[in-house]
C-alpha positions as CSV (number, residue, x, y, z in Angstrom):
1,X,-109.7,-52.5,56.9
2,X,-109.4,-53.0,60.6
3,X,-109.4,-56.6,61.7
4,X,-111.7,-57.5,64.6
5,X,-111.4,-60.0,67.3
6,X,-114.3,-61.9,65.7
7,X,-112.4,-62.2,62.4
8,X,-109.3,-63.5,64.2
9,X,-111.5,-66.1,65.9
10,X,-113.2,-67.1,62.7
11,X,-109.8,-67.5,60.9
12,X,-108.4,-69.6,63.8
13,X,-111.5,-71.8,64.1
14,X,-111.7,-70.9,67.8
15,X,-114.3,-69.0,69.9
16,X,-114.0,-65.3,70.4
17,X,-113.7,-66.0,74.1
18,X,-110.7,-68.3,73.6
19,X,-109.0,-65.9,71.3
20,X,-109.6,-63.0,73.7
21,X,-108.2,-65.1,76.6
22,X,-105.2,-66.1,74.5
23,X,-104.4,-62.5,73.6
24,X,-104.6,-61.5,77.3
25,X,-102.2,-64.4,78.2
26,X,-104.9,-66.0,80.4
27,X,-103.3,-69.0,82.2
28,X,-106.3,-71.2,81.4
29,X,-105.2,-71.2,77.7
30,X,-102.7,-73.8,76.6
31,X,-99.3,-72.4,75.5
32,X,-99.6,-73.9,72.0
33,X,-103.0,-72.2,71.5
34,X,-101.8,-68.9,72.9
35,X,-98.8,-69.0,70.5
36,X,-101.0,-69.9,67.5
37,X,-103.5,-67.1,68.2
38,X,-100.7,-64.5,68.8
39,X,-99.0,-65.5,65.5
40,X,-102.3,-65.3,63.6
41,X,-103.2,-62.0,65.1
42,X,-99.8,-60.6,64.2
43,X,-100.1,-62.0,60.6
44,X,-103.6,-60.4,60.3
45,X,-102.3,-57.1,61.8
46,X,-104.9,-57.3,64.5
47,X,-104.8,-54.5,67.1
48,X,-106.9,-55.0,70.2
49,X,-109.7,-52.5,70.7
50,X,-109.2,-50.3,73.8
51,X,-112.9,-49.4,73.6
52,X,-114.0,-53.0,73.5
53,X,-111.7,-53.9,76.4
54,X,-112.9,-50.9,78.5
55,X,-116.5,-51.9,77.8
56,X,-115.8,-55.4,79.1
57,X,-113.7,-54.4,82.1
58,X,-115.3,-51.0,82.9
59,X,-111.7,-49.7,83.1
60,X,-109.8,-47.5,80.6
61,X,-106.4,-47.6,82.2
62,X,-106.3,-43.9,81.6
63,X,-105.8,-41.1,84.2
64,X,-106.6,-37.4,83.6
65,X,-104.2,-34.7,84.9
66,X,-105.3,-31.1,84.9
67,X,-102.7,-28.4,85.6
68,X,-103.2,-24.6,85.8
69,X,-100.0,-23.6,84.0
70,X,-98.1,-25.8,81.6
71,X,-95.2,-23.3,81.4
72,X,-94.5,-23.6,85.1
73,X,-91.5,-26.0,85.5
74,X,-93.0,-27.3,88.7
75,X,-95.8,-29.0,86.7
76,X,-93.2,-30.5,84.3
77,X,-91.8,-32.4,87.3
78,X,-95.3,-33.3,88.6
79,X,-96.3,-34.7,85.2
80,X,-93.1,-36.7,84.9
81,X,-93.6,-38.2,88.3
82,X,-97.3,-39.0,87.6
83,X,-96.6,-40.5,84.2
84,X,-93.6,-42.6,85.4
85,X,-95.7,-44.1,88.2
86,X,-98.8,-44.5,86.0
87,X,-96.8,-46.4,83.3
88,X,-95.3,-48.7,85.9
89,X,-98.8,-49.6,86.9
90,X,-100.2,-50.1,83.4
91,X,-101.9,-46.7,83.0
92,X,-101.6,-43.8,80.5
93,X,-102.0,-40.2,81.4
94,X,-103.8,-37.5,79.5
95,X,-102.5,-34.0,80.4
96,X,-104.6,-30.9,80.1
97,X,-103.8,-27.2,80.8
98,X,-106.5,-25.0,82.3
99,X,-104.6,-21.7,82.2
100,X,-106.2,-20.7,85.5
101,X,-109.6,-20.5,83.6
102,X,-112.5,-22.0,85.6
103,X,-114.7,-22.4,82.5
104,X,-111.9,-24.3,80.7
105,X,-111.3,-26.5,83.8
106,X,-115.0,-27.4,84.0
107,X,-115.0,-28.3,80.3
108,X,-111.8,-30.4,80.6
109,X,-113.2,-32.3,83.6
110,X,-116.4,-32.9,81.7
111,X,-114.5,-34.3,78.7
112,X,-112.5,-36.5,81.0
113,X,-115.7,-37.9,82.5
114,X,-117.2,-38.5,79.1
115,X,-114.0,-40.4,78.2
116,X,-114.4,-42.5,81.3
117,X,-110.9,-42.0,82.8
118,X,-110.3,-44.2,85.7
119,X,-109.1,-41.4,87.9
120,X,-108.1,-37.7,88.0
121,X,-105.3,-35.6,89.4
122,X,-106.4,-32.0,89.5
123,X,-104.7,-28.7,90.2
124,X,-107.9,-26.8,90.8
125,X,-108.3,-23.2,89.6
126,X,-108.1,-21.1,92.8
127,X,-110.7,-18.6,92.0
128,X,-113.4,-21.3,92.1
129,X,-115.8,-20.7,94.9
130,X,-118.3,-23.5,94.6
131,X,-116.3,-26.4,93.2
132,X,-119.3,-27.8,91.4
133,X,-117.2,-30.2,89.3
134,X,-115.4,-31.6,92.4
135,X,-118.7,-32.2,94.1
136,X,-120.0,-34.0,91.0
137,X,-116.9,-36.1,90.8
138,X,-117.3,-37.1,94.5
139,X,-121.0,-37.9,94.0
140,X,-120.2,-40.1,91.0
141,X,-117.5,-42.0,92.9
142,X,-114.7,-40.9,90.5
143,X,-111.4,-41.2,92.3
144,X,-109.5,-38.0,92.3
145,X,-106.8,-36.2,94.2
146,X,-106.0,-32.5,94.3
147,X,-102.6,-30.9,93.9
148,X,-103.3,-28.2,96.4
149,X,-105.2,-27.8,99.6
150,X,-108.5,-26.0,99.4
151,X,-109.1,-23.8,102.4
152,X,-112.0,-25.0,104.5
153,X,-112.3,-28.2,102.4
154,X,-109.3,-30.1,103.6
155,X,-111.4,-32.8,105.1
156,X,-113.7,-33.1,102.1
157,X,-111.1,-33.8,99.4
158,X,-107.9,-35.7,99.2
159,X,-104.8,-33.7,98.3
160,X,-101.1,-33.9,98.0
161,X,-98.7,-31.0,98.1
162,X,-95.1,-30.1,98.7
163,X,-94.0,-29.5,102.3
164,X,-92.4,-26.1,101.8
165,X,-91.4,-25.7,105.4
166,X,-89.7,-29.0,105.6
167,X,-88.0,-28.3,102.2
168,X,-86.7,-25.0,103.5
169,X,-85.3,-26.7,106.6
170,X,-83.5,-29.4,104.5
171,X,-82.1,-26.8,102.1
172,X,-80.9,-24.6,104.9
173,X,-79.2,-27.5,106.7
174,X,-77.5,-28.5,103.5
175,X,-76.1,-25.0,103.0
176,X,-74.9,-25.0,106.7
177,X,-73.3,-28.4,106.1
178,X,-71.5,-27.0,103.1
179,X,-70.0,-24.2,105.3
180,X,-72.2,-21.4,104.4
181,X,-72.9,-19.0,107.2
182,X,-74.8,-16.0,105.7
183,X,-77.9,-17.7,104.4
184,X,-80.5,-15.4,102.8
C-alpha cells in the first residue's frame, strides 16, 4: 500500500502543510522537525507524489523532446546536451521519435500536452505545411523551441540550429593549422 502525505502527517502528529514543508526543506521549518519528518517518511517508505506536487505548483519539471530520426547520431548528441542541461536545472526529459511522420508528431505533441510538460524541444517534420500543432502550442502559451528553422516562419517561432558555415570554417582552419594543403 502506498503511503500518502496525509498518513505521514497523522503518524507524526503534525499538519500536512508542516510535513509537506519539511519534506521540501522549507527554511521556515525547524531543523529538528525536518529531521523527524524525513526519518519518519523514510521509515514508512513514503514517496512524494509527482502528480500532487505538479497540481500544487502547476509545474511538472518535465520537458518533452521530439526528434525525427532516433538512429541519426546527431540527435544522440542533441539529446545528451538537452538532458545534461535539464538535469542540472531539476528537470527530466521525455524523448520521442516521430520517424518523419506528421501524424505521429501530432499525436506525440498531443500526449505531451495532456501530460502537462513544462516545455518542448521539437525537431519538426519538414513535410508539414500548416504547422497546426505549433500554432496551438503558441496560442496555449506552452514554451517551445524548434531544432530547425522553418522557411518563412523564422520570426514566428524560436529555433536553435548548428551554424554549418562557421563549423566548416573552423574545421578548414584546423586542417590548415595541422599542415594540410589539399583540403577536399
